[in-house]
MARMIMI-192113 format. One record per residue (C-alpha): residue in three letters; x, y, z. Coordinates in Angstrom, 3 decimals. Example, Ala and Ser with C-alpha at 12.3 -4.5 7.8 and 13.67 -1.06 7.14 Angstrom:
<nodes>
   residu          u          v          w
      ala     12.300     -4.500      7.800
      ser     13.670     -1.060      7.140
</nodes>
This chain:
<nodes>
   residu          u          v          w
      met     28.626     27.552     -9.022
      glu     28.941     25.290    -12.050
      val     28.005     21.703    -11.206
      gly     27.604     20.123    -14.586
      asp     26.707     20.803    -18.180
      gly     24.172     23.596    -18.073
      leu     23.446     23.050    -14.371
      val     23.644     25.637    -11.653
      glu     23.530     24.785     -7.959
      gln     20.596     26.481     -6.247
      pro     21.209     27.287     -2.555
      ser     18.296     25.869     -0.533
      ser     18.228     28.908      1.724
      ser     18.078     31.523     -1.042
      pro     15.581     34.272     -0.223
      pro     12.740     34.985     -2.627
      pro     13.403     37.623     -5.251
      pro     12.424     41.166     -4.316
      gly      9.131     42.625     -5.355
      pro      5.653     41.125     -5.485
      asn      5.027     37.409     -5.815
      pro      4.398     36.027     -9.281
      thr      0.812     36.126    -10.477
      pro     -1.077     33.014    -11.537
      ala     -0.382     33.847    -15.145
      thr      3.348     33.656    -14.608
      thr      3.672     30.768    -12.180
      ser      4.079     28.215    -14.940
      gln      7.212     30.005    -16.094
      his     10.377     29.244    -14.173
      pro     12.917     31.921    -13.318
      thr     15.867     32.138    -15.627
      val     19.495     31.970    -14.599
      gly     21.273     34.444    -16.825
      pro     20.129     34.277    -20.463
      glu     19.333     30.548    -20.405
      pro     15.834     29.096    -20.022
      thr     15.268     26.707    -17.120
      trp     13.542     23.375    -16.687
      thr     12.580     21.012    -13.881
      val     12.602     17.245    -13.356
      asp      8.870     16.885    -13.901
      glu      9.077     18.787    -17.204
      ala     11.912     16.526    -18.355
      ile     10.065     13.316    -17.427
      asp      6.924     14.538    -19.212
      glu      9.025     15.269    -22.311
      ile     10.797     11.886    -22.158
      gly      7.489     10.055    -21.703
      phe      6.699      6.501    -20.666
      gly      8.749      3.690    -22.153
      pro     11.022      0.705    -21.489
      phe     12.777      2.476    -18.601
      gln      9.536      2.742    -16.609
      leu      8.510     -0.803    -17.517
      val     11.734     -2.096    -15.981
      met     11.117      0.065    -12.906
      leu      7.580     -1.334    -12.705
      cys      8.911     -4.890    -12.608
      val     11.631     -4.102    -10.062
      thr      9.458     -2.136     -7.645
      gly      6.611     -4.578     -8.267
      leu      8.790     -7.343     -6.798
      ala      8.735     -5.420     -3.504
      trp      4.922     -5.310     -3.525
      met      4.839     -8.999     -4.451
      gly      7.185     -9.913     -1.604
      asp      5.133     -7.803      0.806
      ala      1.904     -9.555     -0.196
      met      3.488    -12.994      0.165
      glu      4.723    -12.231      3.670
      met      1.246    -11.019      4.658
      met     -0.592    -13.925      2.983
      leu      1.680    -16.400      4.752
      leu      0.161    -15.336      8.063
      ser     -3.045    -17.204      7.234
      phe     -1.035    -20.451      6.933
      leu      1.603    -19.719      9.569
      gly     -0.896    -19.533     12.437
      pro     -2.326    -23.035     11.905
      ala      1.212    -24.342     11.324
      ala      2.313    -22.921     14.692
      arg     -0.627    -24.706     16.324
      cys      0.609    -27.979     14.862
      glu      4.229    -27.287     15.861
      trp      3.766    -25.981     19.407
      gly      0.107    -26.534     20.310
      ile     -0.599    -22.827     20.847
      ser     -4.025    -21.412     21.716
      pro     -6.267    -19.442     19.317
      arg     -5.341    -16.225     21.154
      gln     -1.638    -16.906     20.626
      glu     -2.286    -17.639     16.968
      gly     -3.983    -14.261     16.606
      met     -1.008    -12.630     18.332
      leu      1.278    -13.971     15.594
      thr     -0.570    -11.748     13.115
      ser     -0.862     -8.759     15.432
      val      2.888     -8.513     16.119
      val      3.519     -8.078     12.392
      phe      1.210     -5.047     12.336
      val      2.874     -3.642     15.458
      gly      6.191     -3.813     13.620
      met      4.678     -2.097     10.594
      leu      3.212      0.632     12.799
      phe      6.706      1.630     13.928
      gly      8.507      0.833     10.678
      ala      6.429      3.032      8.371
      pro      7.471      6.438      9.790
      thr     11.072      5.306     10.337
      trp     11.720      4.179      6.769
      gly      9.871      7.195      5.377
      gln     12.238      9.560      7.172
      ile     15.256      7.576      5.978
      ala     13.983      7.789      2.378
      asp     13.703     11.592      2.633
      trp     17.027     11.935      4.459
      lys     19.331      9.494      2.666
      gly     17.464      8.817     -0.554
      arg     14.882      6.434     -1.967
      lys     17.373      3.910     -3.303
      leu     19.130      3.337      0.035
      ala     15.845      2.990      1.916
      phe     14.538      0.642     -0.793
      phe     17.627     -1.566     -0.486
      cys     17.654     -1.560      3.328
      thr     13.986     -2.503      3.693
      thr     14.357     -5.323      1.165
      leu     17.456     -6.692      2.914
      trp     15.756     -6.331      6.324
      ile     12.658     -8.312      5.278
      phe     14.730    -10.964      3.495
      val     17.017    -11.639      6.467
      ala     14.243    -11.559      9.081
      gly     11.922    -13.685      6.929
      leu     14.625    -16.292      6.421
      ala     15.571    -16.246     10.117
      ser     11.959    -16.793     11.185
      ser     11.983    -20.148      9.378
      phe     14.582    -21.364     11.905
      ala     12.651    -20.247     15.006
      gly     12.993    -22.739     17.836
      ser      9.955    -21.609     19.815
      phe      6.702    -19.757     19.334
      asp      8.041    -16.697     21.178
      glu     11.086    -16.623     18.901
      leu      8.836    -16.896     15.842
      cys      6.745    -13.942     17.076
      ala      9.893    -11.880     17.618
      trp     11.173    -12.525     14.109
      arg      7.783    -11.835     12.521
      ala      7.599     -8.506     14.390
      ile     11.006     -7.658     12.891
      val      9.662     -8.654      9.466
      gly      6.731     -6.291     10.093
      phe      9.093     -3.411     10.858
      gly     10.691     -3.939      7.446
      leu      7.312     -4.261      5.721
      gly      6.485     -0.784      7.029
      gly      9.035      0.560      4.525
      val      7.707     -1.235      1.431
      pro      5.739      1.892      0.346
      val      9.145      3.417     -0.448
      ala      9.034      1.217     -3.566
      phe      5.773      2.932     -4.506
      ser      7.512      6.325     -4.248
      val     10.478      5.092     -6.307
      phe      8.182      4.076     -9.163
      met      5.946      7.142     -8.886
      glu      8.868      9.567     -9.199
      phe      9.840      8.166    -12.602
      leu      6.361      8.509    -14.146
      pro      5.158     11.272    -16.474
      ser      2.216     13.225    -15.076
      gly     -0.173     12.386    -17.919
      asn     -0.607      8.702    -17.082
      arg      0.752      8.491    -13.544
      gly     -2.564      7.400    -12.043
      val     -3.002      4.519    -14.487
      trp      0.410      3.040    -13.774
      leu      0.091      3.471    -10.014
      thr     -3.031      1.342    -10.284
      ile     -1.208     -1.265    -12.373
      ile      1.553     -1.684     -9.794
      glu     -1.131     -2.803     -7.329
      thr     -1.540     -5.969     -9.440
      phe      1.821     -7.145     -8.097
      trp      0.241     -7.317     -4.636
      thr     -2.437     -9.609     -6.060
      leu      0.200    -11.692     -7.846
      gly      2.007    -12.083     -4.519
      ser     -1.169    -13.213     -2.766
      val     -1.893    -15.771     -5.488
      ala      1.739    -16.961     -5.481
      ala      1.716    -17.438     -1.697
      ala     -1.502    -19.483     -1.857
      gly     -0.139    -21.598     -4.708
      leu      3.183    -22.122     -2.951
      ala      1.425    -23.220      0.246
      trp     -0.650    -25.645     -1.819
      ala      2.529    -27.145     -3.314
      val      4.662    -27.227     -0.147
      leu      2.582    -27.824      2.978
      pro      1.082    -31.225      2.086
      his      4.583    -32.677      1.687
      his      7.014    -30.470      3.631
      ser      7.354    -28.327      6.743
      trp      6.037    -24.787      6.968
      arg      9.674    -23.758      7.422
      leu     10.389    -24.551      3.770
      leu      7.381    -22.419      2.809
      leu      8.866    -19.421      4.626
      gln     12.232    -19.957      2.976
      leu     10.837    -20.223     -0.550
      ser      8.680    -17.139      0.005
      thr     11.797    -14.974      0.260
      ala     12.677    -15.735     -3.395
      pro     11.220    -12.473     -4.832
      leu     13.185    -10.489     -2.249
      ala     16.397    -12.360     -3.099
      leu     15.910    -11.482     -6.776
      leu     15.139     -7.893     -5.865
      leu     18.374     -7.591     -3.863
      leu     20.291     -8.540     -7.006
      leu     18.475     -5.912     -9.096
      ile     18.394     -2.909     -6.746
      pro     22.068     -1.927     -7.379
      phe     21.032     -1.186    -10.980
      val     18.132      1.072     -9.890
      ser     18.723      4.805    -10.271
      glu     18.117      7.259     -7.462
      ser     14.965      9.278     -7.920
      pro     15.799     12.428     -9.946
      tyr     13.289     14.311     -7.792
      his     15.257     13.469     -4.653
      ser     18.608     14.231     -6.301
      ala     17.390     17.670     -7.392
      ala     15.793     18.336     -4.002
      val     19.133     17.837     -2.201
      gly     21.048     19.928     -4.756
      asp     22.709     17.061     -6.660
      tyr     21.695     18.348    -10.091
      ala     24.449     16.464    -11.927
      thr     23.122     13.087    -10.711
      ala     19.543     14.115    -11.504
      lys     20.516     15.035    -15.083
      ala     22.547     11.837    -15.509
      thr     19.526      9.770    -14.440
      leu     17.227     11.652    -16.795
      thr     19.705     11.157    -19.640
      arg     19.723      7.383    -19.053
      met     15.946      7.408    -19.017
      ala     15.816      9.361    -22.294
      lys     18.261      6.966    -23.974
      ala     16.253      3.927    -22.827
      asn     12.969      5.394    -24.088
      ala     14.226      6.938    -27.338
      pro     13.243      5.180    -30.581
      arg     16.077      3.394    -32.379
      asn     18.452      5.771    -34.227
      gln     16.687      8.820    -32.796
      pro     18.700     11.561    -31.049
      val     18.347     11.864    -27.278
      ala     17.617     15.331    -25.973
      leu     16.621     16.828    -22.639
      pro     15.010     20.267    -22.352
      lys     17.370     23.110    -23.222
      gly     18.778     25.323    -20.514
      thr     19.453     24.930    -16.803
      leu     17.965     22.349    -14.441
      val     16.477     24.026    -11.367
      ser     14.200     23.129     -8.480
      pro     10.564     23.931     -9.286
      leu      8.492     26.713     -7.852
      val      6.405     25.483     -4.939
      phe      3.451     26.815     -3.033
      gln      3.433     29.027      0.029
      ser      2.065     27.293      3.127
      ser      0.369     28.672      6.194
      val      1.308     25.495      8.078
      ala      4.536     25.089     10.035
      arg      6.089     22.583      7.653
      asp      8.805     21.422     10.030
      glu      6.428     20.594     12.843
      gly      4.801     17.182     12.515
      ala      2.360     17.913     15.350
      gly      1.296     21.100     13.572
      arg      0.465     19.181     10.422
      ile     -1.600     16.635     12.338
      ala     -3.407     19.475     14.081
      thr     -4.227     20.942     10.658
      leu     -6.068     17.738      9.758
      leu     -8.311     18.262     12.777
      glu     -9.015     21.939     12.248
      arg    -12.580     23.101     11.795
      gly    -13.701     22.418      8.235
      gln    -11.316     19.483      7.831
      arg    -12.012     17.605     11.087
      lys    -15.163     15.831      9.901
      gln    -13.510     14.590      6.712
      thr    -10.386     13.453      8.588
      leu    -12.241     11.504     11.275
      met    -14.519      9.844      8.733
      leu    -11.513      8.824      6.614
      trp     -9.684      7.435      9.649
      phe    -12.713      5.279     10.431
      ile    -12.809      4.061      6.814
      phe     -9.060      3.292      6.850
      phe     -9.580      1.205      9.984
      ala    -12.663     -0.590      8.678
      val    -11.322     -1.352      5.193
      ala     -8.053     -2.779      6.577
      phe    -10.003     -4.730      9.207
      ser    -12.242     -6.182      6.485
      tyr     -9.460     -6.949      3.995
      tyr     -7.074     -8.694      6.381
      gly    -10.000    -10.261      8.197
      val    -11.327    -12.016      5.098
      val     -7.788    -13.196      4.205
      leu     -7.464    -14.854      7.622
      leu    -11.070    -16.022      7.625
      thr    -10.585    -17.823      4.310
      thr     -8.004    -20.148      5.819
      glu     -9.743    -20.501      9.174
      val    -13.007    -21.569      7.546
      his    -11.236    -24.244      5.521
      val     -9.095    -25.402      8.452
      asp    -12.259    -25.877     10.483
      ser    -14.068    -27.578      7.604
      asn    -11.164    -29.969      7.093
      ala    -12.522    -32.517      9.567
      ala    -15.865    -32.745      7.783
      arg    -14.348    -34.673      4.874
      gly    -15.293    -38.108      6.241
      asp    -11.789    -39.560      6.528
      gly    -12.029    -40.075     10.276
      arg     -9.062    -37.873     11.163
      lys     -9.211    -35.430     14.044
      gly    -10.046    -31.824     13.285
      gly    -12.466    -29.045     14.063
      thr    -16.033    -29.156     12.894
      arg    -17.078    -26.257     10.703
      gly    -17.000    -23.381     13.133
      gly    -16.837    -25.809     16.027
      asp    -13.916    -26.694     18.325
      asp    -10.440    -25.311     17.848
      ala     -8.640    -28.531     16.950
      val     -6.850    -28.804     13.623
      ala     -5.680    -31.802     11.645
      cys     -1.889    -31.884     11.257
      thr      0.568    -33.722      9.043
      gly      3.470    -35.746     10.354
      his      5.850    -32.918      9.430
      gly      4.048    -30.277     11.505
      ser      1.945    -28.542      8.844
      pro     -1.846    -28.073      8.831
      asp     -3.451    -31.024      7.038
      leu     -5.802    -29.408      4.538
      asn     -7.241    -31.507      1.740
      tyr     -6.931    -30.780     -1.988
      gly    -10.260    -28.967     -2.144
      ala     -9.354    -26.625      0.721
      tyr     -6.087    -25.531     -0.927
      arg     -7.888    -25.117     -4.246
      asp    -10.569    -22.933     -2.663
      ile     -8.025    -20.762     -0.820
      phe     -6.085    -20.320     -4.064
      val     -9.217    -19.376     -6.004
      ser    -10.286    -16.861     -3.353
      ser     -6.882    -15.135     -3.569
      thr     -7.526    -14.362     -7.255
      ala    -10.553    -12.286     -6.201
      glu     -8.324     -9.213     -5.952
      leu     -8.074     -9.019     -9.745
      pro    -11.796     -8.280    -10.308
      gly    -11.576     -5.952     -7.313
      leu     -8.902     -3.925     -9.103
      val    -10.975     -3.905    -12.293
      leu    -14.029     -2.638    -10.407
      ala    -11.920      0.130     -8.865
      ala    -10.545      1.218    -12.241
      leu    -14.012      1.270    -13.818
      ser    -15.855      3.032    -11.019
      val    -13.512      5.612     -9.537
      asp    -14.097      8.200    -12.272
      leu    -17.444      6.982    -13.586
      ile    -19.432      7.192    -10.336
      gly    -16.949      9.136     -8.198
      arg    -14.737      8.323     -5.230
      arg    -17.396      8.477     -2.514
      asn    -19.891      6.328     -4.391
      ser    -17.166      3.827     -5.257
      leu    -16.170      3.474     -1.612
      ser    -19.780      3.208     -0.487
      ser    -20.687      0.701     -3.197
      ser    -17.672     -1.530     -2.541
      met    -18.454     -1.853      1.169
      ala    -22.175     -2.324      0.464
      leu    -21.273     -5.170     -1.890
      asn    -19.165     -6.667      0.886
      val    -22.224     -6.961      3.141
      val    -24.002     -9.405      0.794
      pro    -21.484    -12.322      0.801
      leu    -20.784    -11.826      4.504
      leu    -24.467    -12.162      5.361
      ala    -24.635    -15.210      3.117
      leu    -21.762    -16.771      5.089
      leu    -23.966    -16.814      8.179
      gly    -25.464    -19.974      6.682
      tyr    -22.070    -21.667      6.408
      ala    -23.190    -24.735      8.393
      thr    -25.521    -25.813      5.574
      phe    -23.418    -24.495      2.666
      pro    -21.694    -26.669      0.098
      ile    -17.997    -25.810     -0.027
      trp    -18.238    -24.145     -3.460
      leu    -20.830    -21.659     -2.231
      glu    -18.700    -20.858      0.797
      thr    -15.721    -20.232     -1.503
      leu    -17.824    -17.981     -3.745
      ala    -18.916    -15.865     -0.769
      leu    -15.323    -15.447      0.413
      phe    -14.254    -14.646     -3.168
      leu    -16.829    -11.844     -3.475
      ser    -15.969    -10.435     -0.044
      arg    -12.279    -10.279     -0.882
      ala    -12.970     -8.664     -4.262
      ala    -15.116     -6.002     -2.579
      ser    -12.452     -5.356      0.075
      met     -9.743     -4.928     -2.576
      trp    -12.027     -2.578     -4.513
      ala    -12.482     -0.446     -1.413
      phe     -8.775     -0.442     -0.506
      thr     -7.728      0.659     -4.003
      val    -10.253      3.513     -4.199
      leu     -9.350      4.661     -0.667
      tyr     -5.669      5.029     -1.584
      ile     -6.633      7.102     -4.629
      tyr     -9.178      9.257     -2.802
      ala     -7.570     10.037      0.564
      pro     -4.543     12.046     -0.706
      glu     -6.809     14.048     -3.017
      thr     -8.823     15.481     -0.110
      val     -5.982     17.475      1.470
      asn     -3.476     20.063      0.283
      thr      0.110     19.316     -0.615
      ser      1.493     20.682      2.657
      val     -0.223     17.956      4.722
      arg     -0.793     15.194      2.152
      ala      2.018     12.911      3.310
      thr      1.076     13.434      6.946
      ala     -2.566     12.628      6.186
      met     -1.637      9.413      4.403
      gly      0.772      8.453      7.175
      met     -1.911      8.869      9.815
      gly     -4.423      6.972      7.693
      asn     -1.983      4.092      7.271
      ala     -1.293      4.048     11.002
      val     -5.025      3.692     11.704
      ala     -5.206      0.949      9.056
      arg     -2.460     -0.950     10.897
      leu     -4.597     -0.831     14.022
      gly     -7.368     -2.477     12.033
      gly     -4.968     -5.184     10.931
      met     -3.798     -5.716     14.510
      leu     -7.318     -6.174     15.882
      cys     -8.944     -8.262     13.143
      pro     -7.361    -11.587     14.319
      leu     -9.457    -11.317     17.500
      phe    -12.491    -11.925     15.283
      ala    -11.156    -13.758     12.215
      val     -9.022    -16.206     14.219
      glu     -9.803    -16.313     17.933
      met    -13.612    -16.112     17.718
      val    -13.781    -18.595     14.827
      glu    -11.576    -21.133     16.573
      ser    -13.510    -20.706     19.812
      gly    -16.733    -21.813     18.143
      arg    -18.204    -18.317     17.618
      met    -17.907    -18.107     13.857
      thr    -21.444    -16.750     13.433
      gly    -20.699    -13.825     15.745
      ala    -17.439    -13.045     13.926
      ile    -19.074    -13.012     10.504
      ala    -21.979    -10.905     11.797
      phe    -19.526     -8.320     13.120
      phe    -17.705     -8.110      9.769
      ala    -21.048     -7.642      7.975
      ala    -22.212     -4.937     10.397
      leu    -18.909     -3.060     10.103
      ala    -19.099     -3.169      6.284
      cys    -22.660     -1.784      6.408
      val    -21.680      1.094      8.702
      thr    -18.601      1.868      6.595
      ser    -20.680      2.006      3.419
      thr    -22.968      4.553      5.071
      val    -20.065      6.666      6.344
      ala    -18.451      6.690      2.885
      phe    -21.719      7.785      1.273
      phe    -21.847     10.883      3.497
      leu    -18.212     11.949      3.078
      pro    -18.253     15.745      2.592
      ile    -15.710     15.908     -0.253
      glu    -15.907     14.505     -3.782
      thr    -12.633     14.799     -5.719
      ala    -13.499     13.127     -9.025
      gly    -12.596     15.473    -11.881
      lys    -11.046     18.051     -9.510
      arg     -7.443     19.215     -9.543
      leu     -5.167     18.632     -6.566
      asp     -5.106     21.517     -4.059
      gln     -8.297     22.909     -5.583
      val    -10.944     21.248     -3.388
      asp    -12.204     22.840     -0.152
      glu    -14.013     21.176      2.731
      thr    -17.337     21.310      0.865
      gly    -15.965     19.516     -2.160
      glu    -16.153     22.650     -4.320
      glu    -13.247     24.125     -6.251
      arg    -11.537     27.071     -4.579
      his    -11.909     30.382     -6.374
      gly    -10.186     33.698     -6.067
      asp     -6.689     34.929     -6.727
      val     -3.991     32.468     -5.766
      glu     -0.595     33.923     -5.036
      leu      2.619     31.912     -5.005
      thr      6.057     32.470     -3.596
      tyr      9.382     30.746     -3.835
      gly     10.311     28.011     -1.362
      ala      6.812     27.226     -0.172
      thr      4.412     24.288     -0.299
      glu      0.805     25.288     -0.781
      pro     -1.430     27.955     -2.358
      thr     -3.119     30.555     -0.222
      asn     -6.312     32.214     -1.370
      lys     -6.182     35.971     -1.566
      lys     -9.563     37.229     -0.468
</nodes>
């Protein structure tokens, strides 16, 4: 049936053509419809290339990552502010962080299904609106319980922020996709730095409620821009809307074309690409999870789950610890005001408007430590191909041990040395997180890649939920040495586990690495309407 210029609707339930499956030599050629050649979305995007269209998409989707980081960074200031406002205990303060991760744990799979069902653009808009409204509402909370409820709702929305990552990814040409997916991570760092700077500007003079309200600014801007975002052409083609997919690709080509140059898409008919045959029941989520725990894959899966947990625990732990250390050290400034000694009691100095009363140096040090993610990203970019994924993960966590052990001497440290140790720990944690998100999806086949990443993220959320018990409650209960020692020990164990991971994926193609880390050999046969190669022995 004709759908548009040169486009033919492909029934999703069409049976494969009769006869043998295509051989590897012919799989790169797409079937023709009549006399016309055919082309796919990925071929068109590769031909269009990277240009102004993708740069605009980078900025728009980057605002989502920036808003996400600001909401997470605010937790390190919101807990002490709640103590000033309602006199809550250290355990309750830790709960304020944990409820956000509980919300994310349930939000991530929900928004992912909506993005596949109704489209990336709708899910992107809904998650942004959800976080904006809930974040704004939490600034008007009348009690601690109400604040926790609203922050849990914020967390549910934050679980869908990775949809923005998918939106950007599905507009990138294959040749430099990895580079630009690394660059978008800088928006997270920008959000962390912005949140620290905003807290520095607001909290000494105004209520924490104003801080929450101002932190929704990137989301407000994003809501104004999302209506101009195009639906992913991959999703449009996948649901059979070839006319919309071609219209989007045409806009992209016009935006990227040099001045006075003609705009042209590949000649022929747009079709869905050939995909791999899978031995896994693709419609059964439990079956996919079971595949991750099959013999040969089980060891890799369990080791990665532990690393997901530990890296998230370390990253969010050092973010919270940075503020807690400086809140506790606030009383040691010799001004006679009440506050906790460094790692001592759980009191905190407060302003007359209900905000934590940190001095200039404390805000400066927290701000500086938030910039540590930038060298962490640089280390990840330099190491991931040079020394490999496993060695990068192992090295990043080994580096994390050094500043954490140094922090055990915090009682005799000058403030600048304490800040340097926290800076290095945060840089190492960001290095590890970035490499992990590159490495983990490379270790499994296409048929279970999304499931594997979903499970890894779920385990990471558990790490985020539990870290306040150490980074907040133990510190404020006078057991700071024990908390830091635990973080150091966990980093040491994680470095060792990463070193012995069975698979190295550096320089290997996707779907070509087996459980030993070697490339699969043998004839690979493909069929229509499938998701993964099967080796023909």
